N, C-alpha and C positions, 0 to 999 in steps of 0.2 A: 321688358329688357329685366327689370326687379325679378319677377318668374326665373326666368333663365339663369340669372345669377343667383340669387337661392339654392336651382338644380346643380348648376357645379359647384356651390357652397358643398351642399349637403351630400356629394358623387366621392369630392375632394375627401370630406371628414371621415364616408362608413370607407375608402381606399385606404385612408390612414389607420382609422381604428381594428381595422382586419388585419393588417401591416403588423400593427405597435400589438395585437394581442396575443397573435401566436409566435413567444415569444422563444420555444423548440419548436416549431415547423422546419421544413427541410431546407438544407444550407445555408442553418445558424451553425457559428460559432460560439463554444460556450469555455469560459474560461475560472477558473477557480482556485484559490488561496486558503490553506485554513490551515491546520493541527489534525497529527495521525497518532495513534498512540497502538504500537505493536507490541505485542503480548504472547512470545513461543510456548505453545503447549508441548512441551518437551515429552519425548519416549529418545530415553538416552541409553544407546549401549554398553557395555562395555572396554575401556581398553584394555588392548589387546595386551597377553603376558607377553613377560613378566610381570605386570601388575598385581595388584591384590584384587583375583574376586568380586565383580561387583563395584567396580571404581564407573563409578557416572558423572555424569554431568551434568545440571541443570541450570536454565540461561535466563536472565532477566527481560524488562521491559524496557524498552523506551518511546519518548513523544518526540516527534519532530514536526516542523514546518511544512505542509503539501500542498504543490500546485500540480494541477490539471487544464489539461487544454482538448477539448472535444469536437463535434462537427456529428453533427444530423444525417445521416444517410438520403432518411425518409423523416417522415413526420413525427415515428415513431423506432427508426434504430437509428445507433449513435455508434462509432467510435470514440475512444477517450484513450490517450496517455495517459497514465500517473506519474510523476514526478517527484523530487522533493531532495533533501540534506542526507548522509548516511544515518542508519541508526549504527548509536554504543550501544551495545549491550554486553552484560558483566557476566561472566563465565562464573557459575562455584560446584564445591561440591555436591554429590549426590550418591544414594546407593551406598556404599560399603562404607564411604567417605562422605557420611553426609557431618552437617557442622565443622565443615577444613573451613570455610571460608572462600574469599574471593577465588577463582583458580589461575583466572585471564582477563581479559577484554577485547573485544573485534567489533567490525564495524560492517556495514553490508549496506550494501546500496540497489534497492530491489524497482527499478523501474518495468513498470508494466502497462502490454495494452489488451484494454477492451475493447469488446464486440456488445451492447448494449440494447435491452430492449423497455422500452418506456410504454408503459401500459396510460390509457387514458387520452384525449385529445389536446393536439400542442399547443390550445389556450385554455388549457387548466391550472385553475389556483395549483394543485396537489398534482405531483404524477411521480407516483411510485414507478424503480427500474429493475431490472435484473441484469447482471453483466454474467460471461465469461471472460476470462485472460488468461496471457501468457505473462510470464515472471519472468525475469535472470538477475536472480542474487548474484551479486558479486561483492565474497569477502573482501575486507581488507584490515589490517593495522592492528594484523592479531599479536596481541601481549600477551606473553606468560608473566605469574607472579611466581614471587618464593616460593609458594606453596606449593605449587605446581611442579617444581623442581625438587621439593622437600617426596612429593607424592610419586614423581617419575625417574627420578637421576639422583639421587640422595648422597651426596657429598661431590657432587660433580659439576660441572659447570650448569649455568642456564641452561633450565628446559624450553625451546620457541616451540612452534606448531601453524600449522598453514591449513585453514579452513578451502576446501573443491568449491569455485564457483557453479552453481546451479541452475537450469532452467525448471517451472514448474507452473502446474494449473493454480490460476486463484478461482475463486467463485464470490460474488457481489450480488449481495443484496441493498439500496436504498432509496430515495426518496429525492423533493426537490418540492420547495414552496416559493412559489413569486413575491417580492416584494413590489416590484413597479413593471414597468414593463422589458425593461432593464435585467434589474437586478433580482434576484435569487438566491434563496439558502438552499447547501444542500449535504445531506449526511446519507452514510454507508456503511456498513461491515461488509469487508472482506477475511475470506478465509483464504486461506494459500498451501496445497499441498508439498511440502518441503524438507527432503532431506540430503544431508551432505554429509563432507566425511571430512576428519580431522588428523591431520599426518604430523605425528610430534618427532624432534630432530633425534630420536633415542628410540627411533624405530619404527614407535608405536602406533598405532590407528584406530579410530574411532570412529564408528557409526552411530549420529543422532539426527534424528526426526525431528526437524523442528515446528513442521505444520502451523503458522504463526496467523493470530489473528489481529485483523485492525483495526479499529473503531477510529472514525473520522470525522471531524463536522466542518463546516466554508460557506464563503459566502462567495458568489460568481456572478459572471456580466457576459451576456445574451448580446452578438454582434450579428451583423451580416458580412462575410467579406473582412480583407488586412485595407 
């Protein structure tokens, strides 16, 4: 009887250990919360005539909370949805108007859906991964400053503008580190190929390639089912 009980206990322990160690196996949900810094790598076109030739724009960085939910489709392939709060960026003068200071602010909300490949085994302590994704950048709350009006509409009413919402491709490289059977750390770098157009109330336009680089750090939780 004792031998049978011991065998059953050993089998149960092995089953639990096997299930618990495979933190990122097929059918596992992965939720993370952390911080993300987005730094646009700007290549600005000129504001169209009659603006001064070389009237360009630079865009500052911003850091906000980041939330993701992922699902392991197989032991190595996962899908992940990245969400968060809108990022607020400061636009300043560049090119022939370098040094004119803040021209405007704008917010962007860029939800992204990734398909990822995770290297090594599901129970590995560290798992590097790569991903390719679809981003839809939604711009909002564009606000021009007095300096923008002085440049585009001297002596006239306040200049305003609108940025076009755009779809873009994103590329990701990252890794996870298992803390225990449920919790893990996650970090990644994301490059997005994003270009938009600014439409000014003065009738002028401007093409701006943003191509932001995002760096994020998160803590995550793995679980099976809801």
